[in-house]
BATI-812660 format. One line per 10 residues: number of its first residue (from 1); for each residue x, y, z of N, C-alpha, C. Coordinates in steps of 0.05 Angstrom, whole numbers, m for minus. Layout:
<atoms>
NUM> X,Y,Z,X,Y,Z,X,Y,Z  ... $
</atoms>
This chain:
<atoms>
1> 2317,4781,3415,2327,4807,3423,2318,4811,3452  2337,4820,3468,2332,4824,3497,2325,4853,3502  2303,4856,3518,2296,4883,3526,2309,4891,3552  2319,4915,3553,2332,4924,3577,2311,4939,3594  2311,4933,3619,2293,4947,3638,2310,4966,3654  2302,4991,3654,2316,5010,3670,2308,5007,3699  2328,5003,3716,2321,4999,3744,2311,5025,3756  2290,5023,3771,2278,5047,3784,2290,5049,3812  2291,5073,3822,2300,5076,3850,2279,5094,3864  2271,5084,3888,2251,5098,3903,2258,5094,3933 $
11> 2251,5114,3949,2257,5112,3978,2239,5090,3990  2248,5079,4013,2234,5058,4026,2231,5065,4056  2207,5063,4067,2203,5069,4095,2216,5047,4113  2220,5055,4138,2231,5036,4157,2211,5013,4160  2185,5020,4161,2164,5000,4164,2166,4979,4141  2170,4989,4116,2172,4971,4093,2196,4953,4095  2218,4964,4104,2243,4948,4108,2238,4925,4128  2224,4931,4149,2218,4911,4169,2199,4890,4158  2179,4899,4143,2160,4880,4131,2174,4862,4110  2194,4873,4096,2209,4857,4077,2224,4835,4092 $
21> 2237,4842,4114,2253,4822,4129,2234,4801,4140  2211,4809,4150,2192,4789,4161,2179,4772,4139  2170,4785,4118,2153,4771,4098,2168,4758,4075  2191,4769,4068,2207,4757,4046,2229,4740,4057  2243,4751,4077,2266,4736,4089,2257,4716,4110  2233,4719,4120,2222,4699,4139,2233,4702,4168  2244,4725,4174,2254,4730,4201,2231,4744,4217  2222,4732,4239,2198,4742,4252,2204,4754,4280  2226,4747,4293,2232,4758,4319,2238,4787,4315  2225,4805,4331,2227,4834,4327,2256,4843,4331 $
31> 2271,4832,4350,2299,4840,4354,2315,4832,4330  2311,4808,4320,2326,4798,4296,2319,4815,4271  2294,4823,4269,2285,4840,4247,2300,4866,4247  2300,4880,4270,2314,4906,4273,2343,4903,4267  2355,4882,4278,2384,4877,4274,2390,4872,4244  2373,4857,4231,2378,4851,4202,2376,4876,4186  2356,4893,4193,2352,4919,4178,2377,4936,4182  2387,4938,4207,2411,4954,4212,2435,4945,4196  2439,4919,4195,2464,4908,4182,2461,4905,4152  2437,4905,4142,2433,4900,4113,2416,4921,4100 $
41> 2415,4945,4110,2397,4967,4101,2400,4971,4071  2424,4975,4061,2428,4981,4032,2419,4958,4015  2424,4934,4023,2416,4911,4008,2385,4909,4007  2372,4914,4030,2343,4913,4031,2331,4934,4012  2342,4958,4013,2332,4979,3996,2336,4972,3966  2359,4960,3960,2365,4951,3933,2345,4929,3924  2341,4910,3942,2322,4888,3935,2294,4898,3931  2285,4916,3948,2257,4926,3945,2255,4942,3919  2276,4958,3913,2276,4973,3888,2276,4954,3863  2290,4932,3866,2290,4912,3844,2262,4901,3840 $
51> 2249,4895,3862,2221,4885,3861,2204,4906,3847  2207,4931,3855,2192,4953,3844,2197,4956,3814  2222,4954,3806,2230,4956,3778,2215,4936,3761  2212,4911,3770,2200,4890,3755,2170,4887,3761  2160,4904,3778,2131,4902,3786,2113,4914,3764  2088,4908,3767,2068,4917,3749,2048,4934,3765  2041,4957,3753,2021,4974,3767,1995,4960,3768  1983,4959,3792,1958,4945,3796,1934,4965,3797  1936,4984,3815,1913,5003,3818,1922,5026,3836  1904,5045,3837,1907,5068,3856,1881,5068,3872 $
61> 1884,5067,3899,1861,5065,3916,1867,5076,3944  1846,5077,3960,1849,5087,3987,1857,5064,4005  1874,5070,4024,1883,5050,4043,1884,5062,4071  1873,5047,4090,1874,5056,4117,1851,5075,4124  1850,5081,4150,1828,5097,4161,1829,5126,4153  1853,5136,4145,1854,5164,4137,1845,5170,4109  1840,5148,4094,1830,5151,4066,1850,5162,4046  1876,5160,4053,1897,5169,4035,1898,5151,4010  1900,5163,3987,1902,5147,3963,1931,5138,3960  1934,5112,3954,1960,5099,3951,1960,5086,3923 $
71> 1985,5080,3914,1988,5065,3889,1998,5037,3895  1987,5017,3882,1994,4990,3887,2008,4977,3863  2030,4964,3868,2045,4950,3848,2048,4921,3857  2050,4903,3837,2052,4874,3844,2074,4861,3828  2089,4844,3841,2110,4827,3828,2107,4800,3840  2100,4780,3824,2095,4753,3833,2075,4753,3855  2083,4746,3880,2064,4746,3902,2071,4768,3923  2084,4789,3913,2091,4812,3931,2077,4837,3921  2062,4849,3940,2047,4873,3934,2062,4896,3948  2068,4917,3932,2081,4941,3942,2060,4963,3944 $
81> 2061,4978,3966,2043,5000,3970,2060,5025,3970  2055,5043,3951,2070,5068,3948,2053,5092,3954  2066,5114,3962,2051,5139,3963,2041,5146,3936  2021,5162,3935,2009,5169,3909,2029,5182,3890  2047,5198,3900,2067,5211,3883,2091,5192,3876  2089,5168,3886,2110,5147,3881,2137,5155,3891  2138,5171,3912,2164,5179,3923,2175,5160,3943  2158,5142,3954,2167,5123,3974,2150,5098,3975  2163,5075,3980,2148,5050,3984,2141,5050,4014  2115,5049,4019,2105,5050,4047,2107,5023,4061 $
91> 2097,5002,4046,2098,4976,4058,2099,4955,4036  2104,4931,4045,2106,4908,4027,2090,4885,4039  2074,4873,4022,2056,4851,4032,2061,4826,4015  2066,4804,4028,2069,4779,4014,2041,4766,4013  2031,4762,3989,2004,4752,3986,2004,4722,3992  1987,4714,4010,1986,4687,4020,1957,4678,4022  1949,4658,4006,1922,4648,4008,1921,4622,4024  1943,4616,4038,1944,4592,4054,1953,4568,4039  1963,4571,4015,1973,4549,3999,2003,4552,3997  2016,4531,3986,2045,4533,3982,2051,4557,3964 $
101> 2075,4568,3966,2083,4592,3951,2078,4591,3921  2084,4567,3909,2080,4564,3880,2051,4567,3873  2033,4556,3889,2005,4558,3883,1995,4587,3888  2005,4599,3909,1998,4627,3914,2005,4645,3890  2030,4640,3880,2039,4656,3857,2021,4650,3832  2013,4625,3829,1996,4617,3807,1969,4631,3809  1958,4633,3833,1932,4646,3837,1935,4676,3830  1957,4688,3840,1961,4717,3834,1964,4721,3804  1979,4703,3791,1983,4705,3762,1956,4704,3747  1940,4685,3755,1913,4682,3742,1896,4706,3747 $
111> 1897,4716,3771,1881,4740,3778,1891,4764,3762  1917,4767,3759,1928,4789,3743,1920,4787,3714  1919,4763,3703,1910,4759,3675,1881,4768,3672  1864,4760,3692,1836,4769,3691,1834,4799,3694  1850,4810,3712,1849,4839,3716,1858,4854,3690  1878,4844,3677,1888,4857,3653,1867,4854,3630  1853,4831,3629,1832,4829,3609,1809,4848,3615  1802,4851,3640,1781,4870,3647,1790,4898,3642  1815,4905,3647,1825,4932,3641,1824,4938,3611  1830,4918,3595,1828,4921,3566,1799,4926,3558 $
121> 1781,4910,3569,1752,4914,3564,1743,4942,3573  1753,4950,3596,1746,4976,3607,1756,4999,3589  1780,4996,3578,1791,5016,3560,1774,5018,3535  1766,4995,3524,1749,4995,3500,1722,5008,3506  1711,5001,3529,1685,5013,3537,1688,5043,3541  1710,5052,3553,1714,5080,3558,1717,5095,3531  1731,5083,3512,1734,5095,3485,1707,5097,3472  1691,5076,3474,1664,5076,3462,1647,5098,3475  1649,5100,3501,1633,5120,3515,1642,5148,3508  1668,5153,3506,1678,5179,3498,1667,5186,3470 $
131> 1668,5167,3452,1658,5171,3425,1628,5178,3426  1613,5162,3441,1584,5166,3443,1579,5194,3455  1594,5202,3476,1590,5228,3488,1596,5250,3468  1617,5247,3452,1624,5267,3432,1601,5271,3412  1590,5249,3403,1568,5250,3383,1544,5264,3396  1537,5256,3421,1514,5268,3434,1518,5298,3440  1543,5305,3446,1549,5333,3451,1546,5350,3425  1553,5338,3402,1549,5352,3377,1519,5355,3371  1504,5334,3377,1475,5336,3374,1464,5358,3392  1473,5359,3417,1464,5379,3436,1471,5407,3426 $
141> 1495,5410,3415,1504,5436,3405,1486,5445,3382  1479,5426,3363,1461,5433,3341,1434,5441,3352  1424,5427,3372,1398,5434,3383,1399,5461,3397  1421,5467,3411,1424,5493,3424,1425,5515,3403  1438,5510,3381,1438,5530,3359,1410,5535,3349  1395,5513,3346,1367,5516,3337,1351,5532,3357  1356,5526,3383,1342,5540,3404,1348,5570,3403  1373,5577,3399,1381,5605,3397,1367,5618,3373  1366,5604,3350,1352,5614,3327,1323,5619,3333  1310,5599,3346,1282,5602,3354,1277,5625,3373 $
151> 1296,5628,3392,1294,5651,3411,1295,5677,3395  1312,5679,3375,1313,5703,3359,1286,5708,3344  1275,5686,3334,1249,5689,3320,1227,5697,3340  1228,5686,3364,1208,5693,3385,1211,5723,3392  1236,5732,3394,1241,5760,3400,1230,5778,3378  1233,5770,3353,1222,5786,3330,1192,5787,3332  1179,5764,3339,1150,5763,3341,1141,5781,3364  1155,5780,3387,1148,5798,3410,1151,5827,3402  1171,5834,3387,1175,5862,3379,1152,5870,3360  1144,5852,3342,1122,5857,3323,1096,5862,3339 $
161> 1091,5844,3359,1067,5847,3376,1067,5874,3390  1090,5881,3401,1093,5906,3416,1088,5930,3397  1098,5928,3373,1093,5949,3353,1064,5952,3347  1050,5930,3345,1021,5931,3340,1006,5943,3363  1015,5936,3388,1002,5948,3412,1006,5978,3412  1030,5986,3406,1036,6015,3406,1021,6030,3384  1015,6016,3362,1000,6029,3340,972,6036,3348  961,6022,3368,933,6029,3376,934,6051,3397  957,6059,3406,959,6081,3426,950,6108,3414  955,6112,3389,948,6138,3376,918,6142,3377 $
171> 902,6123,3368,873,6127,3369,864,6130,3398  876,6115,3417,868,6118,3445,874,6146,3455  896,6157,3448,903,6184,3456,883,6205,3444  876,6200,3419,857,6218,3405,830,6217,3419  821,6193,3427,796,6189,3440,797,6204,3467  819,6200,3482,821,6213,3508,821,6244,3505  833,6254,3484,833,6283,3479,805,6293,3475  790,6278,3459,763,6287,3453,745,6284,3478  749,6263,3493,734,6260,3518,740,6283,3537  765,6291,3539,773,6314,3556,760,6339,3546 $
181> 758,6342,3520,745,6366,3509,716,6367,3518  703,6343,3518,675,6342,3527,674,6349,3556  692,6337,3573,692,6343,3601,696,6373,3607  711,6385,3590,718,6413,3594,696,6433,3583  674,6422,3575,654,6440,3565,643,6457,3588  633,6481,3582,624,6499,3602,600,6488,3618  582,6476,3605,558,6466,3619,565,6443,3638  584,6425,3629,591,6402,3646,605,6412,3671  623,6432,3669,637,6442,3692,617,6456,3712  597,6470,3701,578,6483,3718,561,6462,3733 $
191> 553,6440,3720,538,6419,3733,555,6406,3756  580,6401,3750,598,6389,3770,601,6407,3794  603,6433,3789,606,6451,3811,580,6452,3828  557,6451,3816,532,6451,3830,528,6425,3846  537,6403,3834,534,6378,3849,553,6376,3873  576,6388,3871,596,6387,3893,590,6409,3913  576,6429,3906,573,6452,3922,552,6454,3941 $
</atoms>
């Protein structure tokens, strides 16, 4: 059974068209590059879109001095750099390790296989971490509930202590009343007046 791939269409920058002519078509003279782009613009755009259609998402990363995040796609030994919103192909890079094209493609293929294995491992690790975090968050929630319960118990104890402190206020007030009565005796006031006088 044959799977149908829906062809994608995306805008292509002038820079990318020129890099395609240089790196894929092998035309390096700047005048010839510009001329080829002018006369074959639609075909170049179609070819780059075909590469994009059959490419594989590689990563999202920062490129250049401005730190703009770009998306990277790869097809065989061709790396496409797209804007983050995937609205335009910014540039095209032909991967070259200094070996013949077949060997370069083989290296890229092997690296992609390793990358895909690592991505699978990463996904499994991320799932395990999410599961672990969920379990720990439940434990934390239970502990927080216990803390709230203990805070309530502490508040009750504080209220009980305050009630006991207030209960001793009555005898203190009675003592003060009686002490004032003693101070207000006639003889004490007369002695105080003589001492101050």
